[in-house]
Backbone as CSV, one residue per row, in Angstrom:
resi,resn,N_x,N_y,N_z,CA_x,CA_y,CA_z,C_x,C_y,C_z
1,MET,-3.269,26.888,-22.121,-2.742,25.625,-21.947,-3.823,24.660,-22.071
2,HIS,-3.955,23.623,-23.024,-5.070,22.570,-22.872,-4.476,21.333,-22.440
3,ILE,-4.816,21.058,-21.446,-4.595,19.609,-20.826,-5.228,18.490,-21.305
4,GLU,-4.895,17.421,-21.683,-5.868,16.340,-22.102,-5.533,15.250,-21.094
5,VAL,-6.964,14.847,-20.582,-6.784,13.573,-19.789,-7.280,12.397,-20.390
6,ILE,-6.698,11.176,-20.509,-7.086,10.066,-21.297,-6.939,8.780,-20.371
7,PRO,-8.104,8.335,-19.987,-8.092,7.058,-19.190,-7.749,6.029,-19.732
8,VAL,-6.938,5.100,-19.475,-6.458,3.780,-20.273,-7.429,2.899,-19.972
9,GLU,-8.382,2.550,-20.856,-9.501,1.480,-20.862,-9.232,0.213,-21.413
10,GLY,-9.606,-0.931,-20.744,-9.393,-2.184,-21.632,-8.359,-3.028,-20.980
11,LEU,-7.682,-2.494,-19.950,-6.652,-3.355,-19.174,-7.221,-4.514,-18.564
12,PRO,-6.906,-5.937,-18.758,-7.348,-6.916,-18.093,-6.915,-6.817,-16.681
13,LEU,-7.511,-7.643,-15.837,-6.788,-8.023,-14.270,-5.538,-8.459,-14.682
14,ILE,-4.879,-7.795,-13.795,-3.331,-8.077,-13.844,-3.016,-9.035,-12.905
15,HIS,-2.150,-10.145,-13.513,-1.324,-11.100,-12.508,0.140,-10.794,-12.677
16,GLN,0.708,-11.570,-11.765,2.168,-11.761,-11.647,3.009,-11.894,-13.197
17,GLY,3.763,-11.148,-13.252,4.734,-11.585,-14.735,4.135,-10.803,-15.877
18,ASP,2.859,-10.148,-15.758,2.432,-9.365,-16.933,3.206,-8.311,-17.411
19,ASP,3.422,-7.827,-18.395,4.331,-6.796,-18.926,3.416,-5.743,-19.083
20,LEU,3.267,-5.020,-18.118,2.447,-3.459,-18.119,2.876,-2.469,-19.288
21,ALA,4.212,-2.366,-19.690,4.760,-1.534,-20.630,3.986,-1.996,-21.765
22,GLU,3.908,-3.373,-22.092,3.659,-3.602,-23.461,1.951,-3.658,-23.394
23,MET,1.523,-4.054,-22.578,-0.153,-4.046,-22.362,-0.622,-2.525,-22.486
24,ILE,0.129,-1.708,-21.981,-0.805,-0.214,-21.816,-0.341,0.259,-23.271
25,CYS,0.705,0.029,-23.746,1.310,0.723,-25.045,0.355,0.331,-26.248
26,ARG,-0.189,-1.075,-25.836,-1.323,-1.417,-26.826,-2.583,-0.633,-26.990
27,LEU,-2.790,0.098,-25.939,-3.916,0.655,-25.573,-4.106,2.023,-25.776
28,VAL,-2.555,2.706,-25.875,-2.383,4.072,-25.875,-1.312,4.408,-26.612
29,ALA,-1.508,5.504,-27.470,-0.577,6.003,-28.606,0.208,7.209,-27.707
30,PHE,1.128,6.995,-27.160,1.928,8.003,-26.424,2.756,8.920,-27.411
31,GLU,2.504,10.401,-26.768,3.556,11.259,-27.325,4.425,11.837,-26.347
32,ASP,5.543,12.351,-26.905,6.551,12.921,-25.786,5.721,13.769,-24.876
33,GLY,6.664,13.493,-23.605,6.085,14.546,-22.527,4.733,14.085,-21.863
34,ASP,4.233,13.073,-22.342,2.833,12.371,-21.758,3.349,12.230,-20.282
35,ILE,2.402,12.141,-19.250,2.562,11.586,-18.092,1.583,10.356,-17.803
36,LEU,2.125,9.502,-17.448,1.294,8.106,-17.337,1.149,7.978,-15.620
37,CYS,0.019,8.038,-15.064,-0.081,7.761,-13.812,-0.815,6.482,-13.827
38,LEU,0.037,5.517,-12.874,-0.343,4.138,-12.726,-0.733,3.659,-11.095
39,ALA,-1.786,3.025,-10.843,-1.992,2.542,-9.382,-0.828,1.796,-8.964
40,SER,-0.634,1.916,-7.805,0.553,1.197,-7.214,0.169,-0.356,-7.090
41,SER,-1.234,-0.444,-6.898,-1.791,-1.928,-6.596,-1.515,-2.709,-7.975
42,VAL,-1.764,-2.031,-9.259,-1.278,-2.802,-10.328,-0.083,-3.181,-10.528
43,TYR,0.818,-2.224,-10.252,2.366,-2.508,-10.474,2.866,-3.726,-9.444
44,SER,2.302,-3.446,-8.140,2.476,-4.504,-7.182,1.945,-5.989,-7.580
45,LYS,0.918,-6.111,-8.201,0.357,-7.297,-8.647,1.251,-7.863,-9.824
46,ALA,1.668,-6.878,-10.831,2.589,-7.512,-11.573,4.011,-7.998,-11.188
47,HIS,4.312,-7.464,-10.333,5.600,-7.662,-9.775,5.598,-8.424,-8.551
48,GLY,4.763,-9.187,-8.283,4.518,-10.097,-7.217,4.720,-9.422,-5.727
49,HIS,4.496,-8.204,-5.560,4.378,-7.561,-4.193,3.204,-7.815,-3.427
50,THR,2.822,-9.210,-3.118,1.460,-9.278,-2.871,1.963,-10.647,-1.616
51,ARG,0.817,-10.867,-0.395,1.184,-11.819,0.357,-0.261,-12.575,0.578
52,LEU,-0.257,-13.631,0.959,-1.203,-14.663,1.115,-1.528,-14.456,2.591
53,LEU,-2.686,-14.402,3.062,-2.770,-14.207,4.523,-2.436,-15.668,5.125
54,ASP,-2.877,-16.451,4.757,-2.895,-17.866,5.227,-1.195,-18.412,5.439
55,GLU,-0.604,-17.609,4.905,1.019,-17.744,4.797,1.515,-17.015,6.172
56,ILE,0.833,-16.199,6.658,1.318,-15.205,7.762,0.899,-15.779,9.045
57,VAL,1.949,-15.342,9.910,1.551,-15.894,11.625,1.976,-14.771,11.957
58,PRO,0.717,-14.453,12.923,0.885,-13.056,13.528,1.699,-13.109,14.913
59,SER,2.328,-12.098,15.182,3.134,-11.912,16.433,2.169,-11.369,17.506
60,VAL,2.629,-11.586,18.664,2.015,-11.045,19.875,1.543,-9.546,19.645
61,ASP,2.358,-8.780,19.114,2.212,-7.264,18.904,0.873,-6.991,17.886
62,ALA,1.029,-7.819,16.985,0.080,-8.013,15.743,-1.644,-8.375,16.798
63,GLU,-1.466,-9.415,17.191,-2.507,-9.814,18.304,-3.092,-8.692,18.896
64,ARG,-2.250,-8.033,19.572,-2.537,-7.098,20.534,-3.082,-5.659,19.992
65,ILE,-2.452,-5.244,18.541,-2.825,-4.446,18.051,-4.384,-4.537,17.291
66,ALA,-4.537,-5.768,16.855,-5.626,-6.454,16.249,-7.124,-6.131,17.025
67,LEU,-6.762,-6.292,18.312,-7.860,-6.391,19.260,-8.501,-4.859,19.263
68,LYS,-7.513,-3.803,19.089,-7.834,-2.573,19.120,-8.550,-2.157,17.784
69,THR,-7.894,-2.553,16.572,-8.355,-2.069,15.309,-9.588,-2.987,14.711
70,HIS,-9.740,-4.154,15.458,-10.735,-5.186,15.035,-10.646,-5.483,13.443
71,GLU,-9.412,-5.847,13.399,-8.533,-6.251,12.027,-8.117,-7.807,12.177
72,ASP,-8.060,-8.379,11.144,-7.482,-9.741,11.017,-6.034,-9.356,11.492
73,PRO,-5.798,-10.400,12.444,-4.164,-10.294,13.215,-2.897,-10.548,12.094
74,ARG,-3.390,-11.405,11.106,-2.718,-11.736,9.621,-2.194,-10.465,9.065
75,PHE,-3.364,-9.824,8.876,-3.334,-8.510,7.861,-2.472,-7.605,8.930
76,VAL,-2.563,-7.480,10.349,-2.057,-6.535,11.158,-0.497,-7.064,10.936
77,GLN,-0.227,-8.218,11.077,1.535,-8.442,11.038,1.824,-7.884,9.604
78,ALA,1.083,-8.184,8.245,1.592,-7.799,7.370,2.087,-6.260,7.088
79,VAL,0.972,-5.600,8.004,1.373,-4.080,7.963,2.724,-3.937,8.640
80,LEU,2.832,-4.578,9.982,3.971,-4.248,10.946,5.283,-4.781,9.989
81,ASP,5.216,-5.726,9.184,6.438,-6.109,8.293,6.708,-5.225,7.427
82,ASP,5.803,-4.723,6.900,6.353,-3.182,6.111,6.410,-1.661,6.515
83,THR,6.462,-1.969,7.847,6.583,-0.489,8.698,7.766,-0.337,9.408
84,THR,8.370,0.827,9.307,9.544,1.103,9.979,9.236,1.943,11.363
85,ASP,8.164,2.508,11.286,7.755,3.282,12.503,6.415,3.425,12.835
86,VAL,5.825,2.687,13.754,4.483,3.054,14.206,3.898,4.289,14.557
87,ILE,3.247,5.067,14.234,3.040,6.274,14.619,1.559,6.321,15.290
88,LEU,0.568,5.759,15.019,-0.665,5.433,15.780,-0.844,3.835,15.611
89,GLU,-1.463,3.536,16.754,-1.938,1.999,16.763,-3.357,1.872,16.671
90,GLU,-4.110,3.027,17.040,-5.665,2.949,17.122,-6.079,4.232,16.865
91,PRO,-7.203,4.703,16.297,-7.999,3.475,15.806,-7.832,2.653,14.496
92,PHE,-6.588,3.052,13.897,-6.048,2.571,12.777,-4.693,2.684,12.801
93,ILE,-3.722,1.728,12.222,-2.351,1.854,12.286,-1.914,2.863,11.224
94,LEU,-1.307,3.875,11.700,-0.508,4.737,10.991,1.119,4.779,11.055
95,SER,1.558,4.481,9.923,3.063,4.283,10.123,3.773,4.556,9.097
96,GLU,5.049,4.477,8.958,5.839,4.808,8.255,6.484,3.790,7.274
97,THR,6.746,3.870,6.075,7.310,2.582,5.307,9.019,2.894,5.205
98,VAL,9.624,2.032,4.779,11.076,2.132,4.341,11.632,3.269,3.437
99,THR,10.446,3.545,2.740,10.603,4.666,1.628,10.422,5.982,1.995
100,GLY,9.794,6.129,3.572,9.624,7.303,3.872,8.056,7.659,3.734
101,HIS,7.313,7.050,2.972,5.798,7.333,3.023,5.176,7.034,4.361
102,VAL,4.249,7.787,4.753,3.676,7.751,5.716,2.077,7.639,5.589
103,GLY,1.492,6.406,6.095,0.133,6.057,5.384,-0.616,5.292,6.411
104,VAL,-1.803,5.171,6.275,-2.809,4.167,6.999,-2.196,2.905,6.559
105,ARG,-2.012,1.890,7.548,-1.582,0.530,7.310,-0.526,0.322,6.432
106,ALA,0.416,1.168,6.369,1.333,1.080,5.806,1.227,1.046,3.955
107,GLY,0.069,1.396,3.663,-0.493,1.304,2.401,-0.792,0.004,1.843
108,LEU,-0.908,-0.975,2.662,-1.138,-2.467,2.584,-2.739,-2.399,1.847
109,ASP,-3.293,-3.126,0.946,-4.494,-3.248,0.472,-5.264,-4.582,0.323
110,HIS,-6.459,-4.597,0.450,-7.065,-5.949,0.230,-8.334,-5.813,-0.602
111,SER,-8.420,-4.836,-1.082,-9.673,-4.328,-1.978,-9.093,-4.532,-3.267
112,ASN,-10.201,-4.825,-4.361,-9.874,-5.122,-5.753,-8.618,-6.156,-5.976
113,VAL,-8.835,-7.154,-5.202,-7.788,-8.211,-5.424,-8.352,-9.551,-4.532
114,GLU,-7.876,-10.810,-5.119,-8.654,-11.935,-4.757,-8.662,-12.161,-3.220
115,ASP,-9.652,-12.813,-2.854,-9.920,-13.125,-1.524,-8.627,-13.699,-0.826
116,GLY,-8.104,-13.216,0.221,-6.988,-14.042,0.877,-5.797,-13.380,0.727
117,MET,-5.654,-12.402,-0.265,-4.628,-11.694,-0.829,-4.281,-10.368,-0.215
118,VAL,-3.118,-10.120,0.149,-2.703,-8.685,0.414,-1.982,-8.086,-0.701
119,VAL,-2.032,-6.706,-1.232,-1.231,-6.315,-1.952,-0.321,-5.104,-1.559
120,ARG,0.808,-5.017,-1.318,1.810,-4.092,-0.747,2.197,-2.914,-1.689
121,LEU,2.794,-2.119,-1.200,3.338,-0.813,-1.830,4.455,-1.664,-2.589
122,PRO,4.955,-1.144,-3.752,6.265,-1.381,-4.242,7.272,-1.012,-3.138
123,PRO,8.442,-1.952,-2.891,9.256,-1.474,-1.829,10.329,-0.408,-2.237
124,ASP,10.266,-0.165,-3.666,11.124,0.762,-3.935,10.389,1.455,-4.989
125,PRO,9.547,2.510,-4.677,8.805,3.047,-6.049,9.241,3.959,-6.838
126,MET,10.191,4.581,-6.393,11.208,5.318,-7.088,11.751,4.758,-8.491
127,ASN,12.422,3.607,-7.878,12.957,2.496,-8.959,11.915,2.106,-9.751
128,ALA,10.906,1.764,-9.171,9.730,1.102,-9.797,9.205,2.111,-11.020
129,ALA,8.962,3.366,-10.660,8.638,4.488,-11.713,9.642,4.656,-12.648
130,ALA,11.085,4.529,-12.530,12.095,4.698,-13.481,11.948,3.523,-14.349
131,GLY,11.890,2.374,-13.787,12.005,1.066,-14.683,10.981,1.183,-15.526
132,LEU,9.767,1.655,-15.247,8.439,1.624,-15.845,8.576,2.617,-17.205
133,ARG,9.197,3.677,-16.596,9.446,4.570,-17.658,10.323,4.174,-18.813
134,ASP,11.489,3.607,-18.618,12.453,2.968,-19.418,11.648,2.095,-20.138
135,ALA,10.704,0.983,-19.684,10.225,-0.139,-20.583,9.032,0.682,-21.623
136,LEU,8.410,1.704,-20.711,7.563,2.388,-21.986,8.345,3.130,-22.949
137,GLY,9.440,3.560,-22.754,10.086,4.214,-23.786,10.629,3.193,-24.820
138,ALA,10.910,2.060,-24.236,11.686,0.984,-25.301,10.491,0.579,-26.196
139,VAL,9.230,0.586,-25.682,8.262,-0.114,-26.501,7.589,0.914,-27.460
140,SER,7.397,2.332,-26.722,6.788,3.328,-27.729,7.677,4.114,-28.550
141,GLY,8.901,4.076,-28.013,9.781,4.939,-28.506,9.586,6.638,-28.258
142,LYS,8.711,6.622,-27.170,8.273,7.944,-26.739,8.796,8.395,-25.414
143,ASP,9.186,9.738,-25.058,9.774,9.997,-23.603,8.637,10.419,-22.896
144,VAL,8.165,9.344,-22.173,6.948,9.095,-21.070,7.258,9.378,-19.572
145,ARG,6.725,10.334,-18.983,7.056,10.410,-17.786,5.975,9.794,-16.837
146,VAL,6.306,9.384,-15.535,5.648,8.229,-14.785,5.371,8.799,-13.278
147,ILE,4.159,8.308,-12.892,3.700,8.559,-11.606,3.025,7.411,-11.145
148,ILE,3.807,6.714,-10.142,2.856,5.623,-9.279,2.261,6.269,-8.036
149,THR,0.888,5.785,-8.193,0.007,6.515,-7.312,-0.362,5.612,-6.307
150,ASP,-0.798,6.163,-5.183,-1.586,5.436,-3.757,-2.753,6.573,-3.532
151,THR,-3.710,5.960,-2.646,-4.625,6.636,-2.085,-4.205,6.686,-0.391
152,CYS,-4.739,7.893,-0.074,-4.192,8.262,1.517,-5.239,9.233,2.109
153,GLY,-5.463,8.976,3.190,-6.415,9.934,3.853,-5.309,11.205,4.174
154,ARG,-6.250,12.537,4.503,-5.521,13.637,4.886,-5.730,14.206,6.123
155,SER,-4.907,14.868,6.803,-5.021,15.352,8.093,-6.080,16.484,8.111
156,PHE,-7.278,16.550,9.141,-8.251,17.608,9.186,-9.417,17.399,8.138
157,ARG,-9.231,16.536,7.082,-10.166,16.569,5.988,-10.684,15.205,6.199
158,ARG,-11.927,14.955,5.733,-12.649,14.005,5.671,-12.209,13.214,4.077
159,GLY,-12.000,11.944,3.928,-12.015,11.446,2.306,-10.614,11.192,1.864
160,GLN,-10.447,10.373,1.174,-8.910,9.981,0.454,-8.787,10.758,-0.598
161,ALA,-7.756,10.960,-0.821,-7.036,11.572,-2.142,-5.732,10.700,-2.674
162,GLY,-5.799,10.831,-4.245,-4.475,10.334,-4.513,-3.272,11.109,-4.123
163,VAL,-2.184,10.286,-4.085,-0.844,10.865,-3.722,0.213,9.968,-4.753
164,ALA,1.278,10.922,-5.119,2.474,10.096,-5.633,3.391,9.418,-4.573
165,ILE,3.728,8.359,-4.849,4.642,7.365,-4.160,5.859,7.218,-4.775
166,GLY,5.999,7.251,-6.056,7.130,7.043,-7.004,6.971,7.887,-8.418
167,TRP,8.029,8.533,-8.844,7.698,9.204,-10.018,9.260,9.238,-10.911
168,SER,9.199,9.300,-11.977,10.355,9.699,-12.765,10.251,10.509,-13.944
169,GLY,11.400,11.231,-14.380,11.002,12.176,-15.510,10.447,13.450,-15.202
170,MET,10.421,13.541,-13.888,9.972,14.912,-13.251,10.599,15.166,-11.895
171,THR,10.306,16.612,-11.375,10.597,16.683,-9.949,9.089,16.869,-9.233
172,ALA,9.402,16.344,-7.779,8.075,15.957,-7.160,7.357,17.446,-6.976
173,ILE,8.426,18.447,-6.633,8.137,19.920,-6.216,8.335,20.832,-7.601
174,ARG,7.393,21.797,-7.561,7.549,22.825,-8.464,7.836,23.974,-7.683
175,ASP,9.090,24.625,-7.581,9.708,25.218,-6.718,9.451,26.788,-6.888
176,PHE,8.618,27.568,-6.335,8.335,29.077,-6.760,9.342,29.958,-5.936
177,ARG,10.071,29.514,-4.803,10.747,30.403,-4.100,11.875,31.204,-4.993
178,GLY,11.512,32.441,-4.903,12.657,33.524,-5.483,11.795,34.049,-6.822
179,ASP,10.799,33.535,-7.283,9.900,34.218,-8.262,9.056,35.287,-7.735
180,HIS,8.163,35.862,-8.510,7.815,37.170,-8.134,6.072,36.809,-8.127
181,ASP,5.278,37.448,-7.265,3.844,37.519,-7.529,3.425,38.705,-8.636
182,LEU,2.073,38.780,-8.742,1.557,39.723,-9.700,2.070,41.228,-9.176
183,PHE,2.155,41.406,-7.798,2.608,42.734,-7.537,3.993,42.921,-6.974
184,GLY,4.830,41.974,-7.773,6.428,42.099,-7.690,7.033,41.633,-6.150
185,HIS,5.799,40.906,-5.417,6.695,40.607,-4.097,7.430,39.063,-4.353
186,THR,8.516,39.004,-3.666,9.381,37.843,-3.932,8.793,36.877,-3.028
187,LEU,8.515,35.623,-3.624,8.027,34.372,-3.008,8.739,33.698,-2.221
188,GLU,8.600,33.638,-0.953,9.694,32.918,-0.097,9.329,31.601,0.439
189,ILE,8.174,31.080,0.179,8.071,29.862,1.191,7.013,28.839,-0.210
190,THR,6.805,29.415,-1.359,5.783,28.545,-1.963,6.455,27.442,-2.673
191,GLU,5.992,26.255,-2.421,6.444,24.950,-3.100,5.354,24.156,-3.459
192,GLU,4.891,23.845,-4.781,3.819,22.877,-5.260,4.331,21.747,-5.387
193,ALA,3.484,20.661,-4.770,3.689,19.241,-4.871,2.812,18.934,-5.976
194,VAL,3.461,19.027,-7.340,2.840,18.969,-8.530,2.380,17.218,-8.804
195,VAL,3.336,16.557,-8.301,2.996,15.213,-8.523,1.923,14.724,-7.861
196,ASP,1.709,15.258,-6.424,0.555,14.654,-6.013,-0.920,15.335,-6.634
197,GLU,-0.607,16.477,-7.174,-1.945,17.118,-7.707,-2.168,16.561,-8.812
198,VAL,-1.240,15.880,-9.531,-1.610,15.078,-10.894,-2.276,13.807,-10.499
199,ALA,-1.447,13.010,-9.245,-1.879,11.842,-8.999,-3.297,11.772,-8.482
200,GLY,-3.758,13.298,-7.778,-5.079,13.161,-7.218,-6.011,13.227,-8.256
201,PHE,-6.025,14.149,-9.413,-6.844,14.057,-10.384,-6.847,12.650,-11.184
202,SER,-5.848,11.981,-11.129,-5.953,10.546,-11.878,-6.709,9.703,-11.053
203,ASN,-6.700,9.724,-9.532,-7.262,9.005,-8.692,-9.068,9.341,-9.214
204,PHE,-9.250,10.719,-9.267,-10.661,10.754,-9.654,-11.208,9.970,-10.860
205,VAL,-10.455,9.910,-11.842,-10.572,9.380,-13.110,-10.587,7.700,-12.842
206,MET,-9.521,7.133,-12.015,-9.415,5.718,-11.895,-10.755,5.361,-11.169
207,GLY,-11.447,6.064,-10.044,-12.292,5.624,-9.194,-11.802,4.805,-8.206
208,GLU,-12.634,4.119,-7.156,-12.197,3.506,-5.963,-12.946,2.314,-6.045
209,SER,-13.843,2.013,-6.764,-14.445,0.850,-6.584,-14.427,-0.228,-7.801
210,ASN,-15.102,-0.347,-8.691,-15.251,-0.986,-9.786,-14.898,-0.515,-11.025
211,ASN,-14.362,0.585,-11.265,-14.379,1.196,-12.536,-13.482,0.513,-13.222
212,GLY,-12.466,-0.168,-13.184,-11.557,-0.842,-13.954,-10.602,0.117,-14.481
213,ILE,-10.534,1.116,-14.161,-9.253,2.096,-14.927,-7.963,2.264,-13.863
214,PRO,-6.890,1.546,-13.969,-5.870,1.735,-13.166,-5.036,2.842,-13.747
215,ALA,-4.847,3.073,-14.995,-3.883,3.802,-15.400,-4.631,5.187,-16.213
216,VAL,-3.773,6.373,-16.123,-4.427,7.630,-16.687,-3.328,8.369,-17.315
217,VAL,-3.460,8.833,-18.512,-2.438,9.686,-18.873,-2.998,11.103,-19.220
218,PHE,-1.750,11.851,-18.971,-1.992,13.486,-18.985,-1.018,13.822,-20.101
219,ARG,-1.765,14.704,-21.101,-1.147,15.221,-22.082,-1.147,16.873,-22.269
220,ASN,0.114,17.269,-22.556,0.206,18.873,-22.647,0.604,19.408,-21.415
221,CYS,1.085,18.442,-20.291,1.264,19.202,-19.173,2.755,19.813,-19.216
222,PRO,2.878,21.148,-18.668,4.168,21.678,-19.062,5.152,21.334,-18.214
223,GLN,6.568,21.252,-18.517,7.651,20.777,-17.490,7.890,22.017,-16.510
224,TRP,8.447,21.686,-15.336,8.667,22.573,-14.381,9.966,22.323,-13.718
225,ALA,10.538,23.395,-12.836,11.683,22.968,-12.224,11.514,23.046,-10.670
226,GLY,12.178,22.269,-10.109,12.051,21.951,-8.531,12.903,20.941,-8.146
227,HIS,12.335,20.322,-7.107,13.317,19.343,-6.226,12.432,18.261,-5.990
228,ASP,13.178,17.001,-5.436,12.424,15.978,-4.955,12.131,15.695,-3.552
229,ASP,12.328,16.714,-2.817,12.199,16.587,-1.101,10.793,16.716,-0.901
230,LEU,9.935,15.591,-0.988,8.667,15.732,-1.041,8.366,15.334,0.699
231,HIS,8.952,14.322,1.344,8.518,14.186,2.344,9.225,14.893,3.601
232,PHE,8.543,15.582,4.357,9.329,16.160,5.861,10.098,15.418,6.331
233,ARG,11.128,15.929,6.778,12.047,15.549,7.949,11.560,15.199,9.113
234,ARG,11.852,14.497,10.111,11.016,14.267,11.299,11.306,15.548,12.099
235,ASP,12.299,16.259,12.008,12.333,17.541,12.570,11.624,18.717,12.429
236,GLU,11.079,18.400,11.018,10.152,19.341,10.356,8.764,19.185,10.678
237,ASP,8.289,17.995,10.693,7.194,17.414,10.796,6.350,17.578,11.817
238,ILE,5.494,18.582,12.163,4.814,19.320,13.385,3.795,18.321,13.818
239,ILE,2.760,17.723,12.798,2.018,16.826,13.008,2.375,15.741,13.528
240,ARG,3.383,15.150,13.150,3.962,13.827,13.858,4.582,14.083,15.003
241,GLU,5.270,15.089,15.381,5.742,15.502,16.808,4.650,15.807,17.949
242,ALA,3.386,16.423,17.146,2.019,16.663,18.146,1.542,15.166,18.423
243,LEU,1.425,14.185,17.356,1.089,12.909,17.719,1.976,12.061,18.724
244,SER,3.137,12.188,18.623,4.050,11.488,19.426,4.158,11.960,20.895
245,LYS,3.684,13.045,21.049,3.445,13.722,22.519,2.355,13.174,23.300
246,ASN,1.524,12.491,22.209,0.084,12.203,22.884,0.007,10.505,22.867
């Protein structure tokens, strides 16, 4: 199996109202089955999921937490506004968003964006991926799978990695349960988070500073069967349970 990885080069800085599907299709000749990974920040900028710090009034909680994290209280308030559950307040805010995604500062970002602006995660990333997939299909005439990515820290390991926050045209998990290994043993627990693996490699291609590559195409990736139950339920998440006890 020969998988081709194609960085989408030449996209300009994105502004609200830009037609991402049209802009990307001018730069890529898609084929059926391609997977497009798109940075969530780019999607959010095009769809206006941004906030101006000058328009945010911090609450008492935001002021209190900002003293611990040494951050702008207005930014902390933006994080709290997109948070359904604060898991940690310090040394950084670790929180859950309405979509079930758990990440540092609710995924809000103020890098690679104009001064004084904060970029939010898409409020409904699954519908965002589905909508972008439909738009790409309408422009290109091809069946393109879509993953919207973000970067996230990892428990027990240093450094960030790309993860999928929304996807369309595939399942998040490749489920091996019931299959057999090389020795004929039945696999009982093996579930592979394929969307995160693809998102992680796309982030390696995109880079984290000034590469200017917010989209990556993967070609010749096989189809797989599985499910979309990517996030642990609270009663399953042993790390979250341990943090709550402390």
